[in-house]
N, C-alpha and C positions, 0 to 999 in steps of 0.2 A: 840302194837308198842312203849309201855312206856320205854322198853329199849333202844331204839335209841336216841341219845343225839343229841341237836341241839344249834349251834352257828354261828356267823357272824364273817368274816374273812375279813379283809380290804384288797383289791387288787387296790392299785394305788387310793385311794380314794372313791372308790366304794365297798360297802359291800356285799358281796355273802353269802347268807345263805347256810350253811352246814351240812347235817346230816350225825352222825358217830356212829359206834357200833363196839365192838371188840378192844381188846389190841395185837393181835398178831405181830410178827416181819415184817411180810409180809402186804404190803398195796395194797389194790384193789380200784382204783378210778372209780366210775360209772358215764356214761355221758349219759346223758337222750335226748331223741328226742322231737318231737312235736305230741301231744299238751303235752307231758309229764312233770313231775315235779322229784323232788327226790324220791316221794312216789310211783314212778312207779317201784323202785328197792327194794321195802320193803321185797319181799321174797328172794331174793338174797343175800341181805345185812345180813340178820338174819342167814341165813344158813352159809355164809361165816365166820362170827363172831363165830358160834358154831362149825365150824371147824377151829378155831384158826387163824383166819385173821383178820386184821382192814380194815374195810369197809367205804369208805367215798362216799358221795353223794351229790355234789352242786347242787343248781339250777342254771342255766345258767343266765347271767344278763339279767334281764327284765323278768325273768320267777318265778313264785312262790313268795318266799319272798325276793329273791335279788333285790337289787336295779336296776332302769332301767338304762341305759348309758344316759348321758346328752343330747343326740341327738338320739334317738331311730331310726329315719328314716336314719341313718346313720352307725347304727351298723354292726359288721363285724364279719367272722370268726377269722380273726386276733386278733380282741380284747378277744375273748373267749380264743384263744391261749395263750395270754398274761395272761388272768385271770388264766388259770390253772397252768402256770409257776409262777407266784405270789403266787397261794394258795399252792402250793408244798413247795415253800420258806418259806412261813409264818408258815407252818405247820412243818417245819424243814424234810420233807421227801425227800430222795435223789432219789428213785427209786420205780416204781409203776407197777403194772400190770393194764390194763386199761380193762374195760368192756364197750362198747359203742352200743348205740342203735338209728337206723335213722340218722338224721341229726347229731347226736355227733359223729358217725364214722368218719366224715370228720376231726374235730379237733384232734379225737385221732390218725388219720393219719398223721397229719401235726405235732404232737408231737414225734411220733416214727420216724418220716423222718428227721425232722429238729434237735430234741433234742434226739438222740438215747441213748445218757448216761442216760435218767431219764425213760426209759422205759425197763421192763423186758419181758414182752409178752402182748397180745391183744386178747379179745374177741370181735367179733362185731355181732350184731343182727339184722337181718332184712335189711342189707343193706352190699354187698360186697365192699371192698378196690378197689379204682380205682386211678389212679395218677391225673386224674383231676375230679372235680365235673361234672356229666353228666346233660346235658341241654335236659331232657326228654321232656320239655315241646315244643321243636322245633318239635317233631316228631308226637303229638297227638293234637285233636280237640280244637278248642276254648273253648270250655265246660269244659276240662280237670282241675282238681282242682288246679293244680299247676298254670295253665295259669291264673286261675281267681282271684287267691291270690297275683299274681304280679301287678305291677303298671302298666300296658298296660291300664287299665281302671280305674284311678285314683279314690279311695274313694269305688269302687265297693264292695270289701271284707269287708271292716271298715263297710257298710251300711248292708250286709248280716249278718254279726256277731251282728251288732248293734240293729238288729230287736228281737233278743232274749236274756235273761239274759245269764250270762258267764256260768252258771252250765248247761244249755240247749245247749250250744254251745261245752261244752265239751264232753257231751252226745252223740250229734249226731257225732262229730267226732270219738269217740270211737266205735259206731255203724259202719260208713262208713267204718271206716280204719280196722275193723275187718272181713269184707267181702272179697272175693277173686277177685271181679271185682274193676277196677279202678274207682274211683269216677268221674263221667262225668255228667255235666248238658246240658240240651238243651239250646238252643239259648235264650230264653225269660225266663230262669228258674234260680235259684241262687243254690249254692252246698247244703246250709241249707236246702232247699227245698227238697232234695233226701230223707229225713228221715222223715217219718210219727210219729207224738207225740204218737201215741200208739205202736211204735215199742219197744220192752223191750230191754233192756240193754243185751249185752254177759253174759251168766250166771255165768261166772267167776269174772265178774266187778260189785260190789255190789252198792247199793244205798248209803252206808255209803262211799265206795270209791269214787263216784260221789261227794258225799258232800264234801269230804276232796280237790278234786281239785276245786270245786267251790268255796269254801272258799278262797283258796290261788289265784286263778284268779281274784276274786275280787278285791285283792290289785293290780295285775300286768296288769290285761287286757290284751290285744292281740296286743299293738302296736309294741312293739319289737320282738313278735313273728311272726309276718306277716313279719319283715325285716329279720329275722334269723329264718329259712333258706330260705324262699321264693323268697326275693328280694335282695339277695347278691350271685346269683350263679356265678357271673364273678369275685368272691373275689379269685381268685387263685394266690397264691404266685410264685415266680419264685423257682422250685425246681429242683436242678441240679441232682441229685440222687433220682429217685422216688421209690427205692426198699426198702421194710420194712425187715429189718434183725433180727427181733425178731420174736419168734413162734406166730403164729396168729390161731385162732379157728374162723370159720364162722359159726354161727347157723340160719338156714333159716327155717321159717314154710312153709309147702307144700301148704298151702292154703293161703301164703303172696301176696297179690295183687301186691306188687314190681315186682313179677316173671312176671307179665303182661307188664311190660315196655320193650320198644322196644330192644331186644338183651341181656337182662340182665341175663335170664336163660342159653342162650348158654355160655355167659362171665362165669358163676358160674362153668358149668358143663365141658366145653370142654378144661379145663387146662390151659385157657390164664392167670388166676389168679396167677398160678405159676412162671410165668416169674415177677410177682411183688412181690411175696412172696416165699420165698424158702422153709420156714417151714411152710405148711399150711395143716389144717386139715377144712374139710367141713362136717358139720352134719345137715341133714334134719329131721324136726319132721313132719310127713305126715299130721297130722291134726292140725299143728299150723297156726295161722294166724300172721298179722303184730305186735301183742302184745304179741308175743309168750311166753315171759318171765313172763307175768302176767296168761297167760290162761293155760299154764302147767309148773308151777313153780319147781316142784319136780325133771322132766327130764331135764330143763335148769339148775337147780342148781347142778344136779349130771354131766352134760357135762362140767359145769365151773370149779367145785371141781375136776373132774379127769384132766383137761387141766391144772389148776394149782399145782396138785402134781406131774405133769410130768416135770414141768418148774422151779419150786422154786430152 
């Protein structure tokens, strides 16, 4: 990974850590999810740079090496959108392709519908585009991981995470989110209890990868990461025209636990998304999990490169 360059960019008094590689005329901006950081895009960034693109991947505020907001408990998706616009302005980038994963899909959507002049096209991974953020926790039991990580029982998630070192927390989440079942705890059980310490990492996620995550989370901790995305689900702006007018590619792993969320598989398969996105492609990787871009990088890279080639 030595070829990836790193710098800090000031966005309104807060410094974002940005990884970048490539010098091509077309720029691809990568937006990570939870518990990811820029590093989750390592395979895609190198592949796109080799294909002649400039690849940029920031750590969201409060993640990795980026500064946390001054009030982490009030962090919002609106701030992430502002950060992205400020980042593009600071780097003097007029337009980008977006590649977004997990909760990163929501700020990507906001950027595309509120500032369409800045977006050329979008790839979303693991989460389909929706005009409002879905409150899945309303339809699932109390032990659902999203419910546990919200603020309905103050301090519970912090205590659960705080019983372990940050490296083990990331390890457990990668193991849990790589399964096809939704992480669900019993009444007197915590989410971290769902993973036995003897459970091996997924074969595509190495101890070296885990060490990289662990070192970065030693700096950031999990305060902001619990706020965004889990505690800011009501953070929906007033969007007058929800339609995405740029080309969109959705990549889903066939074994992604997200497909178990109520209504989500039907939403993807019944054509409803076409009402929101006029130029839409959907690609399923049958063996893919929620981390399909790390699990099957060659397949995901080829899908992204084919999409970009059609829309440059």
